[in-house]
ChimeraX commands (.cxc) that place a marker at each C-alpha (Angstrom):
marker #1 position 0.00,0.00,0.00 radius 0.5
marker #1 position 2.82,2.44,0.87 radius 0.5
marker #1 position 4.53,1.63,-2.42 radius 0.5
marker #1 position 1.34,2.45,-4.34 radius 0.5
marker #1 position 0.95,5.77,-2.50 radius 0.5
marker #1 position 4.61,6.64,-3.13 radius 0.5
marker #1 position 4.27,5.75,-6.83 radius 0.5
marker #1 position 1.06,7.75,-7.13 radius 0.5
marker #1 position 2.65,10.74,-5.36 radius 0.5
marker #1 position 5.70,10.59,-7.62 radius 0.5
marker #1 position 3.47,10.40,-10.74 radius 0.5
marker #1 position 1.47,13.44,-9.56 radius 0.5
marker #1 position 4.65,15.44,-8.88 radius 0.5
marker #1 position 6.09,14.49,-12.26 radius 0.5
marker #1 position 2.90,15.55,-14.03 radius 0.5
marker #1 position 2.71,18.82,-12.07 radius 0.5
marker #1 position 6.36,19.69,-12.74 radius 0.5
marker #1 position 5.94,18.93,-16.44 radius 0.5
marker #1 position 2.89,21.19,-16.60 radius 0.5
marker #1 position 4.77,23.91,-14.68 radius 0.5
marker #1 position 7.70,23.71,-17.12 radius 0.5
marker #1 position 5.29,24.21,-20.00 radius 0.5
marker #1 position 3.78,27.26,-18.30 radius 0.5
marker #1 position 7.18,28.75,-17.44 radius 0.5
marker #1 position 8.45,28.29,-20.99 radius 0.5
marker #1 position 5.30,29.65,-22.65 radius 0.5
marker #1 position 5.38,33.27,-23.80 radius 0.5
marker #1 position 2.94,35.49,-21.88 radius 0.5
marker #1 position 0.00,36.38,-24.13 radius 0.5
marker #1 position 2.11,35.54,-27.19 radius 0.5
marker #1 position 4.09,38.80,-26.85 radius 0.5
marker #1 position 7.53,37.19,-26.84 radius 0.5
marker #1 position 9.03,37.00,-30.30 radius 0.5
marker #1 position 11.40,34.27,-31.47 radius 0.5
marker #1 position 15.15,35.02,-31.47 radius 0.5
marker #1 position 16.43,37.01,-34.42 radius 0.5
marker #1 position 19.33,35.58,-36.46 radius 0.5
marker #1 position 22.75,37.21,-36.06 radius 0.5
marker #1 position 23.17,40.33,-38.16 radius 0.5
marker #1 position 19.44,40.99,-38.32 radius 0.5
marker #1 position 18.78,42.42,-34.89 radius 0.5
marker #1 position 15.25,43.57,-35.65 radius 0.5
marker #1 position 15.39,46.36,-33.10 radius 0.5
marker #1 position 16.51,49.92,-32.66 radius 0.5
marker #1 position 18.96,50.75,-29.90 radius 0.5
marker #1 position 18.91,54.33,-28.65 radius 0.5
marker #1 position 21.06,55.71,-25.87 radius 0.5
marker #1 position 22.04,58.75,-23.85 radius 0.5
marker #1 position 24.93,59.36,-21.49 radius 0.5
marker #1 position 24.06,62.29,-19.26 radius 0.5
marker #1 position 26.34,64.20,-16.87 radius 0.5
marker #1 position 25.09,65.07,-13.39 radius 0.5
marker #1 position 24.45,68.67,-14.49 radius 0.5
marker #1 position 22.16,67.47,-17.31 radius 0.5
marker #1 position 24.65,67.78,-20.17 radius 0.5
marker #1 position 24.10,65.19,-22.89 radius 0.5
marker #1 position 27.66,63.88,-23.35 radius 0.5
marker #1 position 26.92,61.27,-26.01 radius 0.5
marker #1 position 24.10,59.15,-27.31 radius 0.5
marker #1 position 22.26,57.67,-30.26 radius 0.5
marker #1 position 18.91,59.19,-31.19 radius 0.5
marker #1 position 18.89,61.48,-28.15 radius 0.5
marker #1 position 17.87,65.05,-29.00 radius 0.5
marker #1 position 18.44,66.76,-25.65 radius 0.5
marker #1 position 18.10,66.75,-21.89 radius 0.5
marker #1 position 16.03,68.94,-19.57 radius 0.5
marker #1 position 17.49,68.90,-16.06 radius 0.5
marker #1 position 14.24,69.83,-14.34 radius 0.5
marker #1 position 15.39,69.67,-10.72 radius 0.5
marker #1 position 17.66,67.85,-8.32 radius 0.5
marker #1 position 17.91,64.30,-9.63 radius 0.5
marker #1 position 15.16,64.86,-12.23 radius 0.5
marker #1 position 15.91,64.58,-15.96 radius 0.5
marker #1 position 13.78,64.44,-19.10 radius 0.5
marker #1 position 15.57,63.02,-22.15 radius 0.5
marker #1 position 14.13,63.55,-25.62 radius 0.5
marker #1 position 14.58,61.14,-28.53 radius 0.5
marker #1 position 14.01,61.37,-32.27 radius 0.5
marker #1 position 11.25,58.73,-32.40 radius 0.5
marker #1 position 8.18,57.44,-30.61 radius 0.5
marker #1 position 9.21,55.23,-27.68 radius 0.5
marker #1 position 5.80,53.70,-27.01 radius 0.5
marker #1 position 6.29,50.02,-26.22 radius 0.5
marker #1 position 10.08,50.31,-25.91 radius 0.5
marker #1 position 12.15,48.87,-23.06 radius 0.5
marker #1 position 13.96,51.43,-20.90 radius 0.5
marker #1 position 16.99,50.88,-18.70 radius 0.5
marker #1 position 19.14,53.41,-16.81 radius 0.5
marker #1 position 22.02,53.11,-14.39 radius 0.5
marker #1 position 24.20,55.66,-12.63 radius 0.5
marker #1 position 27.73,55.95,-13.94 radius 0.5
marker #1 position 30.29,58.45,-15.13 radius 0.5
marker #1 position 30.71,59.11,-18.83 radius 0.5
marker #1 position 33.66,57.17,-20.28 radius 0.5
marker #1 position 37.01,58.89,-20.10 radius 0.5
marker #1 position 39.78,59.79,-17.69 radius 0.5
marker #1 position 38.91,60.87,-14.21 radius 0.5
marker #1 position 35.77,58.75,-13.94 radius 0.5
marker #1 position 35.20,57.05,-10.65 radius 0.5
marker #1 position 32.63,54.97,-8.87 radius 0.5
marker #1 position 29.28,56.66,-8.58 radius 0.5
marker #1 position 26.87,55.35,-5.99 radius 0.5
marker #1 position 23.20,55.80,-6.62 radius 0.5
marker #1 position 19.93,54.41,-7.87 radius 0.5
marker #1 position 17.85,55.28,-10.93 radius 0.5
marker #1 position 14.17,55.21,-11.66 radius 0.5
marker #1 position 13.12,55.35,-15.30 radius 0.5
marker #1 position 9.75,55.72,-17.04 radius 0.5
marker #1 position 8.35,56.77,-20.37 radius 0.5
marker #1 position 7.32,60.42,-20.47 radius 0.5
marker #1 position 3.79,61.20,-21.54 radius 0.5
marker #1 position 2.86,63.58,-24.29 radius 0.5
marker #1 position 4.10,62.68,-27.76 radius 0.5
marker #1 position 5.88,59.53,-26.54 radius 0.5
marker #1 position 9.39,60.65,-27.51 radius 0.5
marker #1 position 10.70,61.31,-24.01 radius 0.5
marker #1 position 12.05,59.41,-21.03 radius 0.5
marker #1 position 11.93,60.47,-17.38 radius 0.5
marker #1 position 14.96,59.51,-15.28 radius 0.5
marker #1 position 15.27,60.13,-11.56 radius 0.5
marker #1 position 18.59,59.66,-9.74 radius 0.5
marker #1 position 18.69,59.01,-6.01 radius 0.5
marker #1 position 21.22,58.20,-3.30 radius 0.5
marker #1 position 20.84,54.78,-1.61 radius 0.5
marker #1 position 18.53,56.08,1.16 radius 0.5
marker #1 position 16.19,57.43,-1.55 radius 0.5
marker #1 position 16.86,61.18,-1.63 radius 0.5
marker #1 position 16.98,62.90,-5.03 radius 0.5
marker #1 position 20.58,63.77,-5.96 radius 0.5
marker #1 position 22.21,64.78,-9.21 radius 0.5
marker #1 position 24.12,61.79,-10.61 radius 0.5
marker #1 position 25.51,61.01,-14.07 radius 0.5
marker #1 position 23.79,58.09,-15.79 radius 0.5
marker #1 position 23.61,55.90,-18.87 radius 0.5
marker #1 position 20.22,55.32,-20.50 radius 0.5
marker #1 position 19.48,52.54,-22.99 radius 0.5
marker #1 position 16.27,52.29,-24.98 radius 0.5
marker #1 position 15.43,49.12,-26.92 radius 0.5
marker #1 position 12.61,49.38,-29.50 radius 0.5
marker #1 position 11.25,47.17,-32.23 radius 0.5
marker #1 position 11.99,48.72,-35.62 radius 0.5
marker link #1:1,2 radius 0.2
marker link #1:2,3 radius 0.2
marker link #1:3,4 radius 0.2
marker link #1:4,5 radius 0.2
marker link #1:5,6 radius 0.2
marker link #1:6,7 radius 0.2
marker link #1:7,8 radius 0.2
marker link #1:8,9 radius 0.2
marker link #1:9,10 radius 0.2
marker link #1:10,11 radius 0.2
marker link #1:11,12 radius 0.2
marker link #1:12,13 radius 0.2
marker link #1:13,14 radius 0.2
marker link #1:14,15 radius 0.2
marker link #1:15,16 radius 0.2
marker link #1:16,17 radius 0.2
marker link #1:17,18 radius 0.2
marker link #1:18,19 radius 0.2
marker link #1:19,20 radius 0.2
marker link #1:20,21 radius 0.2
marker link #1:21,22 radius 0.2
marker link #1:22,23 radius 0.2
marker link #1:23,24 radius 0.2
marker link #1:24,25 radius 0.2
marker link #1:25,26 radius 0.2
marker link #1:26,27 radius 0.2
marker link #1:27,28 radius 0.2
marker link #1:28,29 radius 0.2
marker link #1:29,30 radius 0.2
marker link #1:30,31 radius 0.2
marker link #1:31,32 radius 0.2
marker link #1:32,33 radius 0.2
marker link #1:33,34 radius 0.2
marker link #1:34,35 radius 0.2
marker link #1:35,36 radius 0.2
marker link #1:36,37 radius 0.2
marker link #1:37,38 radius 0.2
marker link #1:38,39 radius 0.2
marker link #1:39,40 radius 0.2
marker link #1:40,41 radius 0.2
marker link #1:41,42 radius 0.2
marker link #1:42,43 radius 0.2
marker link #1:43,44 radius 0.2
marker link #1:44,45 radius 0.2
marker link #1:45,46 radius 0.2
marker link #1:46,47 radius 0.2
marker link #1:47,48 radius 0.2
marker link #1:48,49 radius 0.2
marker link #1:49,50 radius 0.2
marker link #1:50,51 radius 0.2
marker link #1:51,52 radius 0.2
marker link #1:52,53 radius 0.2
marker link #1:53,54 radius 0.2
marker link #1:54,55 radius 0.2
marker link #1:55,56 radius 0.2
marker link #1:56,57 radius 0.2
marker link #1:57,58 radius 0.2
marker link #1:58,59 radius 0.2
marker link #1:59,60 radius 0.2
marker link #1:60,61 radius 0.2
marker link #1:61,62 radius 0.2
marker link #1:62,63 radius 0.2
marker link #1:63,64 radius 0.2
marker link #1:64,65 radius 0.2
marker link #1:65,66 radius 0.2
marker link #1:66,67 radius 0.2
marker link #1:67,68 radius 0.2
marker link #1:68,69 radius 0.2
marker link #1:69,70 radius 0.2
marker link #1:70,71 radius 0.2
marker link #1:71,72 radius 0.2
marker link #1:72,73 radius 0.2
marker link #1:73,74 radius 0.2
marker link #1:74,75 radius 0.2
marker link #1:75,76 radius 0.2
marker link #1:76,77 radius 0.2
marker link #1:77,78 radius 0.2
marker link #1:78,79 radius 0.2
marker link #1:79,80 radius 0.2
marker link #1:80,81 radius 0.2
marker link #1:81,82 radius 0.2
marker link #1:82,83 radius 0.2
marker link #1:83,84 radius 0.2
marker link #1:84,85 radius 0.2
marker link #1:85,86 radius 0.2
marker link #1:86,87 radius 0.2
marker link #1:87,88 radius 0.2
marker link #1:88,89 radius 0.2
marker link #1:89,90 radius 0.2
marker link #1:90,91 radius 0.2
marker link #1:91,92 radius 0.2
marker link #1:92,93 radius 0.2
marker link #1:93,94 radius 0.2
marker link #1:94,95 radius 0.2
marker link #1:95,96 radius 0.2
marker link #1:96,97 radius 0.2
marker link #1:97,98 radius 0.2
marker link #1:98,99 radius 0.2
marker link #1:99,100 radius 0.2
marker link #1:100,101 radius 0.2
marker link #1:101,102 radius 0.2
marker link #1:102,103 radius 0.2
marker link #1:103,104 radius 0.2
marker link #1:104,105 radius 0.2
marker link #1:105,106 radius 0.2
marker link #1:106,107 radius 0.2
marker link #1:107,108 radius 0.2
marker link #1:108,109 radius 0.2
marker link #1:109,110 radius 0.2
marker link #1:110,111 radius 0.2
marker link #1:111,112 radius 0.2
marker link #1:112,113 radius 0.2
marker link #1:113,114 radius 0.2
marker link #1:114,115 radius 0.2
marker link #1:115,116 radius 0.2
marker link #1:116,117 radius 0.2
marker link #1:117,118 radius 0.2
marker link #1:118,119 radius 0.2
marker link #1:119,120 radius 0.2
marker link #1:120,121 radius 0.2
marker link #1:121,122 radius 0.2
marker link #1:122,123 radius 0.2
marker link #1:123,124 radius 0.2
marker link #1:124,125 radius 0.2
marker link #1:125,126 radius 0.2
marker link #1:126,127 radius 0.2
marker link #1:127,128 radius 0.2
marker link #1:128,129 radius 0.2
marker link #1:129,130 radius 0.2
marker link #1:130,131 radius 0.2
marker link #1:131,132 radius 0.2
marker link #1:132,133 radius 0.2
marker link #1:133,134 radius 0.2
marker link #1:134,135 radius 0.2
marker link #1:135,136 radius 0.2
marker link #1:136,137 radius 0.2
marker link #1:137,138 radius 0.2
marker link #1:138,139 radius 0.2
marker link #1:139,140 radius 0.2
marker link #1:140,141 radius 0.2
view
């Protein structure tokens, strides 16, 4: 009897884990696209490297920065960013004299015409502070 219960329990666990693997590996709502072959990225990569004072030091597709307040930046781009993926991290622009910068970023799409990104830089306790940062924007073409 114990052997039958153990076998039945094992069969149930195996079935449940197989079903879970199918759920985990399934794209949510069909929104995940298959991988793109090398050389045909199928996406646009935009970027901005912004100094703590709001100066746009380099970037791709970035049209300007509005340093609206302590730790508050609005970055404009040359295209609609609706549906794009946004990522920002604090860090000095490349070059001599750069050092470690400690801080946290918060990033969100800016309303309006959809061509802007809002970035907030904070110190670890959560107070707005001016920090340099790198912003990456990934969009489908």
